[in-house]
C-alpha positions in Angstrom: 66.5 32.6 -35.2 64.8 31.7 -38.4 64.2 28.1 -37.3 62.7 29.3 -34.0 60.3 31.6 -35.8 59.3 28.8 -38.1 58.7 26.5 -35.1 56.6 29.2 -33.4 54.6 29.7 -36.5 54.0 25.9 -36.9 52.9 25.6 -33.2 50.7 28.6 -33.5 49.1 27.2 -36.6 48.7 23.8 -35.1 47.4 24.7 -31.7 45.7 27.9 -32.8 43.4 26.0 -35.0 42.6 23.6 -32.1 42.0 26.5 -29.7 39.7 28.2 -32.2 37.9 25.0 -32.9 37.5 24.3 -29.2 36.2 27.8 -28.7 33.8 27.5 -31.6 32.5 24.1 -30.2 32.0 25.8 -26.8 30.1 28.9 -28.2 28.0 26.9 -30.6 27.3 24.2 -28.1 26.3 26.6 -25.4 23.9 28.3 -27.8 22.4 25.0 -28.8 22.0 23.9 -25.2 20.2 27.2 -24.4 18.0 26.7 -27.5 17.1 23.2 -26.6 16.4 24.2 -23.0 13.9 26.9 -24.3 12.3 24.4 -26.7 11.8 22.0 -23.8 10.2 24.8 -21.7 7.9 25.7 -24.5 6.8 22.1 -25.0 6.0 21.8 -21.3 4.1 25.1 -21.4 2.0 23.9 -24.3 1.1 20.9 -22.3 0.0 23.1 -19.3 2.8 22.0 -17.1 3.4 23.7 -13.8 5.7 26.8 -14.2 8.0 25.4 -11.6 8.5 22.2 -13.6 9.2 24.2 -16.8 12.1 26.2 -15.1 13.4 23.1 -13.3 13.5 20.8 -16.3 14.8 23.6 -18.6 17.7 24.3 -16.2 18.5 20.7 -15.8 18.7 20.1 -19.6 20.8 23.2 -20.1 23.4 22.2 -17.5 23.5 18.6 -18.7 24.2 19.6 -22.3 26.7 22.2 -21.2 28.8 19.5 -19.5 28.9 17.5 -22.7 29.9 20.7 -24.6 32.8 21.4 -22.2 34.1 17.8 -22.5 34.0 18.0 -26.3 35.8 21.3 -26.3 38.5 19.9 -24.0 38.9 16.8 -26.2 39.5 19.0 -29.2 42.4 20.6 -27.3 44.0 17.2 -26.9 43.2 16.8 -23.3 42.4 13.2 -22.3 38.7 13.4 -21.5 38.7 10.0 -19.9 41.0 11.1 -17.1 39.1 14.4 -16.9 35.8 12.5 -16.5 37.4 10.4 -13.7 38.6 13.5 -12.0 35.2 15.2 -12.3 33.6 12.0 -10.9 36.0 11.9 -8.0 35.4 15.5 -7.3 31.7 15.0 -7.6 31.8 12.1 -5.1 33.7 14.3 -2.6 31.3 17.2 -3.1 28.4 14.8 -2.8 29.7 13.5 0.6 30.2 17.1 1.8 26.7 18.2 0.6 24.6 15.3 1.6 21.9 17.6 3.0 21.8 19.6 -0.2 21.6 16.5 -2.3 18.7 15.2 -0.2 16.9 18.5 -0.8 17.6 18.1 -4.5 16.2 14.6 -4.5 13.2 15.8 -2.5 12.7 18.6 -5.1 12.6 16.1 -7.9 10.0 14.0 -6.0 7.9 17.1 -5.4 7.9 17.9 -9.1 7.1 14.3 -10.1 4.3 13.5 -7.6 3.1 17.1 -7.4 1.4 17.2 -3.9 1.0 20.9 -4.5 1.5 23.5 -7.2 2.3 27.2 -7.4 -0.6 29.2 -5.9 -1.8 26.5 -3.5 -2.2 27.3 0.2 -0.4 24.6 2.1 0.9 23.7 5.5 4.3 22.0 5.7 7.2 21.7 8.2 5.2 23.7 10.8 4.6 26.7 8.6 1.8 27.6 6.2 1.4 29.9 3.2 0.8 30.3 -0.5 3.4 28.5 -2.7 5.3 31.0 -4.7 8.2 29.0 -6.2 9.3 25.3 -6.2 13.0 25.4 -6.8 15.7 22.7 -7.0 16.6 22.8 -3.3 13.9 24.9 -1.6 10.2 25.7 -1.7 9.2 29.4 -1.2 6.0 30.3 0.6 4.2 33.6 1.2 2.6 33.6 4.7 -0.9 35.1 5.3 0.8 38.1 6.9 3.0 38.6 3.9 6.2 37.0 5.1 8.5 35.2 2.8 9.2 31.6 4.1 11.8 29.4 2.5 11.5 25.7 3.4 14.2 23.1 2.4 12.6 20.5 0.1 13.9 17.7 2.4 11.7 19.1 5.3 8.7 19.4 2.9 8.8 15.8 1.7 9.7 14.2 5.0 6.7 15.5 6.9 2.9 15.8 6.5 1.7 18.1 3.7 -1.7 19.7 4.1 -3.0 21.2 0.9 -6.0 23.5 1.6 -6.4 24.4 -2.1 -6.4 20.8 -3.5 -10.2 20.5 -3.4 -12.7 23.0 -4.7 -14.9 23.0 -1.5 -14.2 23.1 2.2 -16.3 22.7 5.3 -16.4 25.5 7.9 -16.6 24.1 11.5 -18.1 26.5 14.0 -19.2 25.8 17.6 -21.7 28.0 19.5 -22.5 27.4 23.2 -25.9 28.3 24.7 -27.1 28.1 28.3 -28.8 25.0 29.7 -31.9 27.0 30.3 -32.2 28.2 26.7 -34.4 26.7 24.0 -32.2 24.3 21.9 -34.7 24.2 19.0 -34.9 27.9 18.9 -31.1 28.3 18.9 -30.8 25.7 16.0 -33.4 27.7 14.0 -31.5 30.9 14.5 -28.2 29.3 13.3 -30.0 27.7 10.3 -31.4 31.1 9.4 -28.0 32.8 9.7 -26.4 30.1 7.4 -29.2 30.3 4.9 -28.8 34.1 4.7 -25.1 33.9 3.8 -24.8 34.0 0.0 -21.4 32.2 -0.2 -22.6 29.1 1.6 -23.2 26.2 -0.7 -26.7 24.5 -0.9 -25.2 21.1 -1.6 -23.9 19.6 0.6 -26.5 21.0 3.0 -25.2 22.7 6.2 -25.4 20.8 9.4 -26.6 22.3 12.7 -26.8 19.9 15.7 -26.0 19.5 19.3 -22.5 18.3 19.6 -21.7 18.4 23.3 -23.1 18.9 26.8 -20.3 20.9 28.3 -19.6 22.0 31.9 -21.3 25.4 31.5 -23.0 25.3 28.1 -24.8 23.2 25.5 -22.6 23.3 22.4 -24.1 23.4 19.0 -22.1 22.7 15.9 -22.7 24.7 12.7 -21.0 23.2 9.6 -21.7 25.0 6.2 -19.9 24.0 3.0 -18.2 26.7 1.0 -15.8 27.2 -1.9 -12.2 27.0 -0.8 -11.6 30.7 -1.8 -14.6 31.8 0.4 -13.6 29.9 3.6 -12.5 32.8 5.8 -15.2 35.2 4.5 -17.9 32.8 5.6 -16.1 31.9 8.8 -16.0 35.6 9.9 -19.4 36.5 8.6 -21.3 33.6 10.1 -19.6 34.0 13.5 -20.6 37.7 13.7 -24.1 37.2 12.4 -24.8 34.2 14.7 -23.8 36.3 17.8 -26.0 39.1 16.8 -29.0 36.8 16.0 -28.7 34.8 19.2 -28.6 38.1 21.2 -31.6 39.4 19.4 -33.6 36.2 20.4 -32.5 36.4 24.0 -30.4 33.3 23.8 -27.4 33.5 26.1 -23.9 32.5 25.2 -22.4 31.5 28.5 -18.8 32.0 29.4 -16.8 30.1 32.0 -17.7 31.0 35.6 -16.2 30.1 38.9 -17.9 30.2 42.4 -15.5 31.3 45.2 -16.3 30.2 48.8 -14.4 32.1 51.6 -14.0 30.4 55.0 -12.9 32.6 57.9 -10.5 30.3 59.6 -9.5 32.8 62.3 -13.0 33.1 63.8 -13.4 29.4 63.8 -10.2 28.9 65.9 -11.3 31.6 68.4 -14.7 29.9 68.7 -13.0 26.6 69.3 -10.7 28.1 71.9 -13.7 29.7 73.7 -15.6 26.4 73.8 -12.5 24.7 75.2 -12.1 27.3 77.9 -15.8 27.0 78.9 -15.5 23.2 79.1 -12.4 23.5 81.4 -14.2 26.0 83.7 -17.2 23.7 84.0 -15.0 20.8 84.9 -13.3 22.9 87.6 -16.5 24.0 89.2 -17.7 20.4 89.3 -14.6 19.3 91.1 -14.9 22.0 93.8 -18.5 21.1 94.4 
């Protein structure tokens, strides 16, 4: 019994120290990993990096260091880390094959953060949807639609298609088309549109707005009105100029034609009766001629 107790004490002393050392390595290593991750995020923040890049890189650094910490702790316990790494690698390969789509989204997220076709706060159109970018995460990009709906797009779908960034440039051109009647004064209509654009405070003076005849359509002469505005003022100018132009054209007596269709009605029944009457008259005349 005494020998057994001594053996247990020796094993507890030997492996207890290893367990405590491994636990200390894990706790201290995890703390260091989190500390380094926060330092990396602060450095990126001082360099005016995108918030999405800060969280992404910080999380990546933290997980990478944590993996090394776990391997070091297991090595302290006497576990063969070489075989453990091989097992982890094999498991990673199997998981990678099972999660090909997710890995593609991960790779696409890395490309988005490297090339930065857009940033948080930009209004973009991707994968058939549009909205303001809220978050750029490892696997997905989160948008907020104009009608306040949350849209989550896989990064693979974002990077594989066309990306339209409406916020990339400081200015945008508003394209408006107004149709007038063929009998209306073109010069007068152009003067009205130019006055409307000039009265809009949010329209930029440079580049100068364009007002010109763009098309001779089926039922109207179409005039294009193209003022330049700051990107943030696009929709305000679009709505204001459209309403003001309609009121100004009405005030000047310039018509804005709408599609019309002429309908011609033929009474087929009367035509058939008339044809039958003519045929009967011809037969009667032929009979009378034969009798004579």
